[in-house]
MIDOSE-1310 file (N, C-alpha, C; in nm, 2 decimals, decimal comma, always signed):
residues 272
mavt	+16,76/+12,47/+5,65/+16,72/+12,35/+5,73/+16,84/+12,29/+5,79; +16,83/+12,24/+5,92/+16,94/+12,18/+5,99/+16,97/+12,04/+5,93; +17,09/+12,01/+5,92/+17,13/+11,88/+5,87/+17,17/+11,80/+6,00; +17,11/+11,69/+6,02/+17,13/+11,61/+6,14/+17,19/+11,47/+6,10
gsav	+17,27/+11,42/+6,19/+17,34/+11,30/+6,17/+17,25/+11,18/+6,18; +17,27/+11,08/+6,10/+17,19/+10,96/+6,10/+17,27/+10,85/+6,16; +17,19/+10,74/+6,19/+17,26/+10,62/+6,24/+17,36/+10,56/+6,14; +17,46/+10,50/+6,19/+17,56/+10,44/+6,10/+17,50/+10,32/+6,03
grga	+17,53/+10,31/+5,90/+17,47/+10,20/+5,82/+17,54/+10,07/+5,86; +17,47/+9,96/+5,82/+17,53/+9,83/+5,84/+17,66/+9,81/+5,77; +17,76/+9,76/+5,84/+17,89/+9,73/+5,78/+17,98/+9,85/+5,79; +17,93/+9,97/+5,83/+18,02/+10,09/+5,84/+18,09/+10,08/+5,98
vrpl	+18,20/+10,14/+5,98/+18,28/+10,14/+6,11/+18,23/+10,26/+6,20; +18,18/+10,22/+6,31/+18,14/+10,33/+6,40/+18,25/+10,39/+6,48; +18,25/+10,52/+6,49/+18,36/+10,59/+6,57/+18,35/+10,55/+6,71; +18,46/+10,55/+6,78/+18,47/+10,51/+6,92/+18,41/+10,62/+7,01
mrlv	+18,33/+10,58/+7,11/+18,29/+10,67/+7,21/+18,32/+10,60/+7,35; +18,40/+10,67/+7,43/+18,44/+10,61/+7,56/+18,33/+10,65/+7,66; +18,29/+10,56/+7,74/+18,18/+10,57/+7,83/+18,24/+10,58/+7,97; +18,20/+10,69/+8,04/+18,24/+10,70/+8,19/+18,11/+10,70/+8,27
tmsg	+18,09/+10,61/+8,36/+17,97/+10,61/+8,45/+18,02/+10,64/+8,59; +17,94/+10,72/+8,66/+17,97/+10,76/+8,80/+17,83/+10,76/+8,87; +17,84/+10,75/+9,00/+17,72/+10,75/+9,08/+17,75/+10,85/+9,20; +17,67/+10,96/+9,20/+17,68/+11,05/+9,32/+17,80/+11,14/+9,32
apim	+17,87/+11,15/+9,20/+17,99/+11,24/+9,20/+17,94/+11,39/+9,22; +18,02/+11,47/+9,30/+17,98/+11,61/+9,31/+17,98/+11,68/+9,18; +17,89/+11,77/+9,16/+17,87/+11,83/+9,03/+18,00/+11,91/+8,99; +18,07/+11,97/+9,08/+18,19/+12,04/+9,05/+18,30/+11,94/+8,99
qqlh	+18,31/+11,82/+9,05/+18,40/+11,72/+9,00/+18,36/+11,68/+8,86; +18,23/+11,66/+8,84/+18,18/+11,62/+8,71/+18,21/+11,73/+8,60; +18,18/+11,85/+8,63/+18,20/+11,96/+8,53/+18,35/+11,98/+8,50; +18,44/+11,97/+8,61/+18,58/+11,98/+8,58/+18,63/+11,87/+8,49
leer	+18,58/+11,75/+8,52/+18,62/+11,63/+8,43/+18,57/+11,66/+8,29; +18,45/+11,70/+8,27/+18,40/+11,72/+8,13/+18,48/+11,83/+8,06; +18,51/+11,94/+8,13/+18,59/+12,04/+8,06/+18,72/+11,99/+8,02; +18,78/+11,91/+8,11/+18,91/+11,86/+8,08/+18,91/+11,76/+7,96
llrr	+18,80/+11,67/+7,96/+18,79/+11,58/+7,84/+18,77/+11,66/+7,71; +18,69/+11,77/+7,72/+18,67/+11,85/+7,60/+18,79/+11,91/+7,55; +18,87/+11,97/+7,64/+18,98/+12,06/+7,60/+19,12/+11,98/+7,59; +19,13/+11,87/+7,66/+19,26/+11,81/+7,67/+19,27/+11,67/+7,61
tadn	+19,16/+11,62/+7,55/+19,16/+11,49/+7,48/+19,11/+11,50/+7,34; +19,13/+11,40/+7,26/+19,08/+11,40/+7,12/+18,98/+11,29/+7,10; +18,93/+11,23/+7,21/+18,83/+11,12/+7,20/+18,69/+11,17/+7,21; +18,60/+11,09/+7,17/+18,46/+11,11/+7,19/+18,42/+11,05/+7,33
wcvi	+18,34/+11,11/+7,41/+18,30/+11,07/+7,54/+18,15/+11,08/+7,57; +18,11/+10,98/+7,65/+17,98/+11,00/+7,71/+18,00/+10,98/+7,86; +17,96/+11,08/+7,94/+17,97/+11,08/+8,08/+17,83/+11,07/+8,14; +17,81/+10,97/+8,22/+17,68/+10,96/+8,30/+17,71/+10,96/+8,44
ndgt	+17,64/+11,05/+8,51/+17,65/+11,06/+8,66/+17,51/+11,05/+8,72; +17,49/+10,95/+8,80/+17,36/+10,92/+8,86/+17,35/+10,99/+8,99; +17,30/+11,11/+9,00/+17,28/+11,18/+9,12/+17,40/+11,26/+9,17; +17,38/+11,36/+9,25/+17,49/+11,44/+9,30/+17,44/+11,50/+9,44
appt	+17,54/+11,53/+9,52/+17,51/+11,58/+9,65/+17,62/+11,68/+9,69; +17,60/+11,78/+9,77/+17,47/+11,82/+9,82/+17,39/+11,90/+9,71; +17,26/+11,94/+9,73/+17,20/+12,02/+9,63/+17,28/+12,14/+9,59; +17,29/+12,17/+9,46/+17,38/+12,27/+9,41/+17,31/+12,35/+9,29
ivmg	+17,32/+12,48/+9,29/+17,27/+12,56/+9,18/+17,38/+12,57/+9,08; +17,35/+12,54/+8,95/+17,44/+12,55/+8,84/+17,39/+12,64/+8,74; +17,48/+12,74/+8,71/+17,44/+12,85/+8,61/+17,53/+12,84/+8,49; +17,47/+12,89/+8,38/+17,55/+12,90/+8,25/+17,66/+13,01/+8,26
vsgr	+17,75/+13,00/+8,17/+17,87/+13,09/+8,18/+17,83/+13,24/+8,18; +17,72/+13,28/+8,11/+17,69/+13,42/+8,10/+17,56/+13,46/+8,18; +17,51/+13,37/+8,26/+17,39/+13,40/+8,34/+17,42/+13,51/+8,45; +17,31/+13,59/+8,47/+17,32/+13,69/+8,57/+17,26/+13,64/+8,70
vsel	+17,34/+13,63/+8,81/+17,30/+13,57/+8,93/+17,17/+13,65/+8,99; +17,17/+13,78/+8,98/+17,06/+13,86/+9,04/+16,93/+13,83/+8,97; +16,94/+13,79/+8,84/+16,81/+13,77/+8,77/+16,76/+13,62/+8,77; +16,85/+13,53/+8,82/+16,82/+13,39/+8,81/+16,81/+13,32/+8,95
veie	+16,87/+13,38/+9,05/+16,88/+13,31/+9,18/+16,82/+13,39/+9,29; +16,75/+13,33/+9,38/+16,70/+13,40/+9,50/+16,81/+13,40/+9,60; +16,89/+13,50/+9,60/+17,02/+13,50/+9,67/+17,01/+13,49/+9,82; +16,91/+13,57/+9,88/+16,91/+13,57/+10,02/+16,88/+13,43/+10,08
pvlr	+16,78/+13,35/+10,04/+16,76/+13,22/+10,09/+16,88/+13,12/+10,06; +16,94/+13,15/+9,95/+17,06/+13,07/+9,91/+17,17/+13,09/+10,01; +17,19/+13,22/+10,05/+17,29/+13,25/+10,15/+17,25/+13,19/+10,29; +17,12/+13,21/+10,32/+17,07/+13,16/+10,45/+17,09/+13,01/+10,47
drvs	+17,06/+12,94/+10,36/+17,06/+12,79/+10,37/+17,20/+12,73/+10,32; +17,29/+12,82/+10,29/+17,43/+12,78/+10,24/+17,42/+12,68/+10,13; +17,34/+12,72/+10,03/+17,34/+12,64/+9,90/+17,45/+12,69/+9,81; +17,53/+12,60/+9,76/+17,64/+12,63/+9,67/+17,59/+12,68/+9,53
vvrr	+17,65/+12,77/+9,47/+17,62/+12,82/+9,34/+17,75/+12,81/+9,25; +17,73/+12,74/+9,14/+17,84/+12,71/+9,05/+17,82/+12,77/+8,92; +17,92/+12,84/+8,86/+17,91/+12,89/+8,72/+17,99/+12,79/+8,63; +17,92/+12,72/+8,54/+17,99/+12,62/+8,46/+18,05/+12,68/+8,34
fsgg	+18,13/+12,60/+8,26/+18,20/+12,65/+8,15/+18,11/+12,66/+8,02; +17,99/+12,61/+8,02/+17,91/+12,61/+7,91/+17,80/+12,71/+7,92; +17,72/+12,73/+7,81/+17,61/+12,82/+7,81/+17,49/+12,75/+7,88; +17,37/+12,80/+7,83/+17,24/+12,74/+7,89/+17,19/+12,81/+8,01
gtvi	+17,09/+12,75/+8,07/+17,02/+12,81/+8,18/+17,06/+12,77/+8,31; +16,98/+12,80/+8,41/+17,02/+12,77/+8,55/+16,93/+12,66/+8,61; +16,99/+12,57/+8,68/+16,92/+12,45/+8,74/+16,97/+12,43/+8,88; +16,89/+12,36/+8,96/+16,94/+12,31/+9,09/+16,94/+12,16/+9,08
vdqg	+17,05/+12,10/+9,12/+17,07/+11,96/+9,10/+17,09/+11,89/+9,23; +17,06/+11,76/+9,24/+17,07/+11,69/+9,37/+17,07/+11,54/+9,34; +17,04/+11,46/+9,44/+17,04/+11,31/+9,42/+16,93/+11,27/+9,32; +16,83/+11,35/+9,29/+16,72/+11,31/+9,20/+16,76/+11,34/+9,06
tvfv	+16,88/+11,40/+9,03/+16,92/+11,44/+8,90/+17,01/+11,34/+8,83; +16,98/+11,30/+8,71/+17,07/+11,21/+8,63/+17,13/+11,30/+8,52; +17,26/+11,29/+8,51/+17,34/+11,37/+8,42/+17,39/+11,29/+8,30; +17,37/+11,34/+8,18/+17,43/+11,27/+8,06/+17,50/+11,37/+7,98
tfic	+17,62/+11,35/+7,94/+17,70/+11,45/+7,87/+17,76/+11,38/+7,75; +17,75/+11,44/+7,63/+17,82/+11,39/+7,51/+17,93/+11,49/+7,48; +18,05/+11,44/+7,46/+18,17/+11,53/+7,42/+18,22/+11,47/+7,29; +18,22/+11,54/+7,18/+18,24/+11,48/+7,05/+18,33/+11,57/+6,96
nksa	+18,41/+11,50/+6,88/+18,47/+11,57/+6,77/+18,37/+11,62/+6,67; +18,40/+11,72/+6,59/+18,31/+11,77/+6,49/+18,27/+11,67/+6,39; +18,37/+11,58/+6,36/+18,34/+11,48/+6,26/+18,28/+11,35/+6,31; +18,24/+11,35/+6,44/+18,20/+11,22/+6,50/+18,07/+11,17/+6,45
vagl	+17,98/+11,26/+6,42/+17,84/+11,22/+6,37/+17,83/+11,27/+6,22; +17,82/+11,17/+6,13/+17,82/+11,21/+5,99/+17,70/+11,30/+5,96; +17,73/+11,41/+5,89/+17,63/+11,51/+5,85/+17,59/+11,61/+5,95; +17,64/+11,60/+6,08/+17,60/+11,69/+6,18/+17,69/+11,81/+6,18
qpfp	+17,63/+11,93/+6,16/+17,70/+12,06/+6,16/+17,71/+12,10/+6,31; +17,83/+12,15/+6,35/+17,86/+12,19/+6,49/+17,80/+12,32/+6,53; +17,66/+12,33/+6,52/+17,59/+12,45/+6,56/+17,49/+12,41/+6,67; +17,45/+12,50/+6,76/+17,36/+12,46/+6,87/+17,23/+12,39/+6,82
rdim	+17,17/+12,45/+6,72/+17,04/+12,39/+6,68/+17,05/+12,25/+6,62; +17,16/+12,24/+6,54/+17,18/+12,11/+6,48/+17,22/+12,00/+6,59; +17,30/+12,03/+6,69/+17,33/+11,94/+6,79/+17,20/+11,90/+6,87; +17,12/+12,01/+6,90/+16,99/+11,98/+6,97/+16,90/+11,89/+6,89
swsg	+16,90/+11,91/+6,76/+16,81/+11,83/+6,68/+16,86/+11,68/+6,68; +16,99/+11,66/+6,67/+17,05/+11,52/+6,68/+17,02/+11,46/+6,81; +17,05/+11,53/+6,92/+17,03/+11,48/+7,05/+16,88/+11,45/+7,08; +16,79/+11,53/+7,03/+16,65/+11,51/+7,04/+16,60/+11,38/+6,97
qlyg	+16,66/+11,35/+6,85/+16,63/+11,23/+6,79/+16,68/+11,11/+6,86; +16,80/+11,12/+6,92/+16,86/+11,01/+7,00/+16,78/+10,98/+7,12; +16,74/+11,09/+7,19/+16,66/+11,07/+7,31/+16,52/+11,03/+7,28; +16,47/+11,06/+7,16/+16,34/+11,01/+7,12/+16,33/+10,86/+7,12
kvfd	+16,45/+10,80/+7,08/+16,45/+10,65/+7,08/+16,45/+10,59/+7,22; +16,51/+10,67/+7,32/+16,51/+10,63/+7,46/+16,37/+10,63/+7,52; +16,30/+10,74/+7,49/+16,17/+10,77/+7,56/+16,05/+10,72/+7,48; +16,06/+10,67/+7,36/+15,94/+10,65/+7,28/+15,84/+10,56/+7,34
kfge	+15,88/+10,47/+7,43/+15,79/+10,37/+7,49/+15,73/+10,42/+7,62; +15,77/+10,54/+7,67/+15,74/+10,58/+7,80/+15,66/+10,70/+7,81; +15,64/+10,78/+7,71/+15,56/+10,90/+7,72/+15,56/+10,98/+7,59; +15,49/+11,09/+7,59/+15,48/+11,17/+7,47/+15,60/+11,27/+7,47
fhlr	+15,71/+11,22/+7,42/+15,84/+11,29/+7,43/+15,85/+11,40/+7,32; +15,90/+11,52/+7,36/+15,92/+11,63/+7,26/+16,05/+11,70/+7,29; +16,11/+11,75/+7,19/+16,22/+11,85/+7,20/+16,14/+11,98/+7,18; +16,13/+12,06/+7,29/+16,05/+12,18/+7,29/+16,16/+12,30/+7,31
endy	+16,18/+12,37/+7,20/+16,28/+12,48/+7,20/+16,41/+12,41/+7,24; +16,47/+12,44/+7,36/+16,59/+12,38/+7,40/+16,58/+12,28/+7,51; +16,45/+12,23/+7,54/+16,42/+12,15/+7,65/+16,38/+12,01/+7,60; +16,39/+11,91/+7,69/+16,32/+11,78/+7,67/+16,20/+11,78/+7,76
afsr	+16,09/+11,74/+7,70/+15,96/+11,74/+7,77/+15,88/+11,62/+7,74; +15,80/+11,58/+7,84/+15,68/+11,49/+7,82/+15,56/+11,58/+7,80; +15,50/+11,57/+7,69/+15,39/+11,65/+7,65/+15,44/+11,80/+7,66; +15,38/+11,88/+7,76/+15,43/+12,02/+7,77/+15,50/+12,05/+7,90
rkfg	+15,55/+11,94/+7,96/+15,62/+11,96/+8,09/+15,76/+11,92/+8,08; +15,85/+12,00/+8,12/+16,00/+11,98/+8,11/+16,05/+11,88/+8,21; +16,14/+11,80/+8,16/+16,21/+11,71/+8,26/+16,36/+11,71/+8,23; +16,41/+11,78/+8,12/+16,55/+11,78/+8,09/+16,59/+11,91/+8,04
gnaq	+16,70/+11,97/+8,10/+16,75/+12,10/+8,06/+16,89/+12,08/+8,00; +16,92/+12,15/+7,90/+17,04/+12,13/+7,82/+17,14/+12,25/+7,82; +17,27/+12,22/+7,80/+17,37/+12,33/+7,79/+17,47/+12,28/+7,69; +17,54/+12,37/+7,62/+17,63/+12,33/+7,52/+17,76/+12,42/+7,52
sitk	+17,87/+12,37/+7,47/+17,99/+12,45/+7,45/+18,05/+12,39/+7,32; +18,08/+12,49/+7,23/+18,14/+12,45/+7,10/+18,27/+12,51/+7,08; +18,38/+12,43/+7,06/+18,51/+12,49/+7,04/+18,55/+12,47/+6,89; +18,67/+12,50/+6,86/+18,71/+12,49/+6,72/+18,69/+12,36/+6,66
nrwv	+18,72/+12,25/+6,73/+18,71/+12,12/+6,67/+18,62/+12,02/+6,74; +18,56/+12,07/+6,85/+18,48/+11,97/+6,94/+18,36/+12,04/+6,99; +18,27/+11,96/+7,05/+18,15/+12,02/+7,11/+18,11/+11,93/+7,23; +18,04/+12,00/+7,32/+17,98/+11,92/+7,44/+17,84/+11,96/+7,45
hhts	+17,76/+11,86/+7,48/+17,61/+11,87/+7,50/+17,58/+11,80/+7,63; +17,55/+11,88/+7,73/+17,52/+11,81/+7,86/+17,38/+11,84/+7,91; +17,32/+11,74/+7,97/+17,18/+11,75/+8,01/+17,16/+11,71/+8,16; +17,08/+11,78/+8,23/+17,04/+11,74/+8,37/+16,90/+11,69/+8,36
flwd	+16,88/+11,57/+8,38/+16,74/+11,50/+8,38/+16,68/+11,49/+8,52; +16,56/+11,53/+8,53/+16,49/+11,53/+8,66/+16,42/+11,39/+8,68; +16,50/+11,30/+8,73/+16,43/+11,17/+8,77/+16,33/+11,20/+8,88; +16,37/+11,29/+8,97/+16,29/+11,34/+9,08/+16,34/+11,47/+9,12
ydvk	+16,26/+11,55/+9,19/+16,31/+11,68/+9,24/+16,23/+11,71/+9,37; +16,30/+11,80/+9,45/+16,24/+11,84/+9,58/+16,18/+11,98/+9,55; +16,05/+11,99/+9,57/+15,97/+12,11/+9,53/+16,03/+12,23/+9,60; +16,07/+12,22/+9,73/+16,12/+12,34/+9,80/+16,25/+12,39/+9,74
nmdy	+16,33/+12,30/+9,68/+16,46/+12,34/+9,62/+16,43/+12,44/+9,50; +16,32/+12,42/+9,44/+16,29/+12,51/+9,32/+16,27/+12,66/+9,36; +16,24/+12,68/+9,49/+16,22/+12,81/+9,54/+16,35/+12,90/+9,54; +16,46/+12,83/+9,53/+16,59/+12,90/+9,52/+16,61/+12,97/+9,38
lkip	+16,53/+12,93/+9,28/+16,55/+12,98/+9,15/+16,43/+13,07/+9,11; +16,47/+13,18/+9,05/+16,37/+13,27/+8,99/+16,32/+13,22/+8,86; +16,20/+13,26/+8,82/+16,16/+13,23/+8,68/+16,23/+13,33/+8,59; +16,31/+13,27/+8,50/+16,39/+13,36/+8,42/+16,31/+13,45/+8,33
krap	+16,37/+13,57/+8,30/+16,30/+13,67/+8,21/+16,29/+13,61/+8,07; +16,39/+13,54/+8,03/+16,39/+13,48/+7,89/+16,35/+13,34/+7,90; +16,23/+13,31/+7,94/+16,18/+13,17/+7,95/+16,13/+13,12/+7,81; +16,13/+12,99/+7,79/+16,08/+12,94/+7,66/+15,93/+12,97/+7,65
eyrl	+15,88/+12,99/+7,52/+15,75/+13,03/+7,50/+15,65/+12,93/+7,55; +15,68/+12,80/+7,54/+15,59/+12,70/+7,58/+15,57/+12,69/+7,74; +15,65/+12,77/+7,81/+15,63/+12,77/+7,96/+15,51/+12,84/+7,99; +15,47/+12,94/+7,92/+15,34/+13,02/+7,94/+15,33/+13,07/+8,08
arnh	+15,44/+13,12/+8,13/+15,45/+13,18/+8,27/+15,41/+13,09/+8,38; +15,42/+12,96/+8,36/+15,38/+12,86/+8,46/+15,49/+12,86/+8,57; +15,45/+12,84/+8,69/+15,55/+12,83/+8,80/+15,63/+12,70/+8,78; +15,73/+12,68/+8,87/+15,82/+12,56/+8,85/+15,75/+12,43/+8,86
tdfl	+15,66/+12,42/+8,96/+15,59/+12,29/+8,97/+15,49/+12,26/+8,86; +15,43/+12,36/+8,80/+15,34/+12,34/+8,69/+15,41/+12,31/+8,56; +15,54/+12,36/+8,55/+15,62/+12,35/+8,43/+15,70/+12,22/+8,42; +15,74/+12,17/+8,54/+15,83/+12,05/+8,54/+15,75/+11,92/+8,57
crmk	+15,81/+11,81/+8,53/+15,76/+11,68/+8,57/+15,88/+11,59/+8,60; +15,85/+11,48/+8,66/+15,95/+11,38/+8,71/+15,95/+11,26/+8,62; +16,07/+11,22/+8,58/+16,09/+11,11/+8,49/+16,03/+10,98/+8,56; +16,04/+10,97/+8,69/+16,00/+10,85/+8,76/+15,85/+10,82/+8,74
eymp	+15,78/+10,93/+8,70/+15,63/+10,91/+8,67/+15,61/+10,84/+8,54; +15,72/+10,83/+8,46/+15,70/+10,77/+8,32/+15,78/+10,65/+8,30; +15,90/+10,63/+8,37/+15,99/+10,52/+8,35/+16,00/+10,43/+8,47; +16,03/+10,30/+8,45/+16,03/+10,21/+8,56/+16,15/+10,22/+8,65
srsa	+16,27/+10,27/+8,60/+16,39/+10,28/+8,68/+16,49/+10,37/+8,62; +16,58/+10,42/+8,70/+16,69/+10,50/+8,65/+16,78/+10,42/+8,56; +16,80/+10,29/+8,59/+16,89/+10,21/+8,51/+16,82/+10,18/+8,37; +16,69/+10,18/+8,37/+16,62/+10,16/+8,24/+16,65/+10,28/+8,15
ftdg	+16,66/+10,40/+8,21/+16,70/+10,52/+8,13/+16,84/+10,52/+8,09; +16,94/+10,49/+8,18/+17,08/+10,50/+8,14/+17,11/+10,38/+8,04; +17,05/+10,27/+8,06/+17,07/+10,16/+7,96/+17,02/+10,20/+7,83; +16,90/+10,27/+7,82/+16,85/+10,31/+7,70/+16,93/+10,41/+7,62
vita	+17,00/+10,50/+7,70/+17,09/+10,60/+7,64/+17,21/+10,52/+7,58; +17,27/+10,43/+7,65/+17,38/+10,36/+7,59/+17,34/+10,28/+7,47; +17,23/+10,22/+7,47/+17,18/+10,14/+7,35/+17,16/+10,23/+7,23; +17,10/+10,35/+7,26/+17,08/+10,45/+7,15/+17,21/+10,50/+7,09
lgeh	+17,31/+10,52/+7,18/+17,44/+10,57/+7,13/+17,50/+10,46/+7,05; +17,47/+10,33/+7,07/+17,53/+10,23/+7,00/+17,50/+10,23/+6,85; +17,39/+10,30/+6,81/+17,36/+10,31/+6,67/+17,45/+10,41/+6,60; +17,52/+10,49/+6,67/+17,61/+10,59/+6,61/+17,76/+10,56/+6,64
fsvq	+17,78/+10,50/+6,75/+17,92/+10,48/+6,80/+17,95/+10,34/+6,85; +18,07/+10,31/+6,85/+18,12/+10,19/+6,92/+18,15/+10,23/+7,07; +18,05/+10,20/+7,15/+18,06/+10,25/+7,29/+18,15/+10,15/+7,38; +18,24/+10,21/+7,44/+18,34/+10,13/+7,52/+18,36/+10,19/+7,65
padl	+18,33/+10,11/+7,76/+18,36/+10,16/+7,90/+18,51/+10,20/+7,91; +18,53/+10,31/+7,99/+18,66/+10,37/+8,00/+18,70/+10,37/+8,15; +18,83/+10,34/+8,17/+18,89/+10,36/+8,30/+18,97/+10,49/+8,30; +18,92/+10,59/+8,37/+18,98/+10,72/+8,36/+19,13/+10,72/+8,40
etvl	+19,16/+10,64/+8,49/+19,30/+10,64/+8,54/+19,40/+10,59/+8,43; +19,35/+10,51/+8,34/+19,44/+10,47/+8,23/+19,43/+10,55/+8,10; +19,32/+10,61/+8,08/+19,30/+10,69/+7,95/+19,32/+10,84/+7,97; +19,32/+10,89/+8,09/+19,33/+11,03/+8,12/+19,46/+11,05/+8,19
pdde	+19,57/+11,10/+8,13/+19,69/+11,12/+8,19/+19,68/+11,24/+8,29; +19,78/+11,24/+8,39/+19,79/+11,36/+8,48/+19,81/+11,49/+8,40; +19,74/+11,59/+8,44/+19,75/+11,72/+8,37/+19,74/+11,83/+8,48; +19,85/+11,85/+8,55/+19,85/+11,95/+8,66/+19,84/+12,09/+8,61
efvp	+19,86/+12,11/+8,48/+19,86/+12,25/+8,42/+19,71/+12,29/+8,39; +19,62/+12,20/+8,38/+19,49/+12,23/+8,34/+19,41/+12,31/+8,45; +19,36/+12,42/+8,41/+19,28/+12,50/+8,51/+19,14/+12,51/+8,46; +19,04/+12,45/+8,52/+18,90/+12,45/+8,47/+18,85/+12,59/+8,49
stkl	+18,75/+12,63/+8,40/+18,69/+12,76/+8,41/+18,56/+12,75/+8,49; +18,51/+12,63/+8,52/+18,39/+12,62/+8,61/+18,43/+12,66/+8,75; +18,36/+12,75/+8,81/+18,39/+12,81/+8,94/+18,28/+12,80/+9,04; +18,31/+12,79/+9,16/+18,22/+12,80/+9,27/+18,21/+12,95/+9,32
lseq	+18,09/+13,01/+9,32/+18,08/+13,14/+9,36/+18,09/+13,15/+9,51; +18,17/+13,24/+9,56/+18,19/+13,25/+9,71/+18,07/+13,32/+9,78; +18,06/+13,30/+9,91/+17,96/+13,37/+9,98/+17,98/+13,52/+9,97; +18,10/+13,56/+9,96/+18,13/+13,71/+9,94/+18,08/+13,76/+9,81
dlee	+18,10/+13,67/+9,71/+18,05/+13,71/+9,57/+17,90/+13,74/+9,58; +17,82/+13,65/+9,65/+17,68/+13,66/+9,65/+17,64/+13,78/+9,74; +17,70/+13,80/+9,85/+17,67/+13,91/+9,94/+17,69/+14,04/+9,87; +17,80/+14,05/+9,78/+17,82/+14,17/+9,71/+17,71/+14,20/+9,61
ivss	+17,66/+14,09/+9,55/+17,55/+14,11/+9,45/+17,42/+14,16/+9,53; +17,40/+14,11/+9,65/+17,29/+14,15/+9,73/+17,30/+14,30/+9,76; +17,42/+14,34/+9,80/+17,45/+14,48/+9,84/+17,43/+14,57/+9,73; +17,48/+14,53/+9,61/+17,46/+14,61/+9,49/+17,32/+14,63/+9,45
kgys	+17,23/+14,54/+9,49/+17,09/+14,55/+9,45/+17,01/+14,62/+9,56; +17,08/+14,66/+9,67/+17,01/+14,74/+9,77/+16,92/+14,65/+9,86; +16,95/+14,52/+9,87/+16,87/+14,43/+9,95/+16,92/+14,45/+10,10; +16,83/+14,42/+10,19/+16,87/+14,42/+10,33/+16,88/+14,28/+10,38
lgaq	+17,01/+14,22/+10,38/+17,03/+14,08/+10,41/+16,98/+14,05/+10,55; +17,01/+14,14/+10,64/+16,98/+14,12/+10,78/+16,83/+14,11/+10,80; +16,75/+14,19/+10,73/+16,61/+14,19/+10,74/+16,55/+14,06/+10,68; +16,61/+14,01/+10,57/+16,57/+13,89/+10,51/+16,59/+13,77/+10,61
kaea	+16,71/+13,77/+10,67/+16,74/+13,66/+10,77/+16,64/+13,67/+10,89; +16,61/+13,79/+10,93/+16,52/+13,80/+11,05/+16,38/+13,75/+11,01; +16,34/+13,77/+10,89/+16,20/+13,72/+10,85/+16,20/+13,57/+10,83; +16,31/+13,51/+10,80/+16,31/+13,37/+10,77/+16,27/+13,28/+10,89
């Protein structure tokens, strides 16, 4: 049985969590920051980014592009594809996406074992407090869902002494953007082979505002941590030697994948 962290008792000293809030930061900038905070600091962090532009496909570190992305329309429409430093699935993110990331030391949450299932269980309990007034919230396999429709996808990275859990929440989404993604072969069982629009839902259908969501996250975190807004310029020193592993896939990278699969890129463009 997984051991999950509980809220800090009255009178106990809560560990410090530094809070970084951004609005519209490019997803590459966000992921580079998170990886740097994970690998180059010893603090606990919560990073909230409300929306990003332009629309960008983000893949897990071990995902296969040919199995997860509709490459020809991505090339045609010049949609960026990013391979992040953490595991997890593939998403397309834009201004309708709200990102929340926890970066923690292994000792930050009492009783929490640094394993994927345990971290998911803890985060599911925390988000349950955020959503309990707004819908039938569930942690389904590795997703956050209202009833049986997904609105939050998760990814994790666990190092020797620290872990990161980040989520892209669908406040809203553009249906046509979902056409850039294939239905993965290893889909969660509860998906039941549903297409993207039948499988997903929008948080805006359940909650009054984006700020109500982010305020709820910060309040829930306050049961475990002493949450303190952070000025990155003062708490994050210059680190010119740090090289992030999150990368933007080049157009050439994608074209080579198409060629290796035997696709006719010219024919696809002509049909479009």
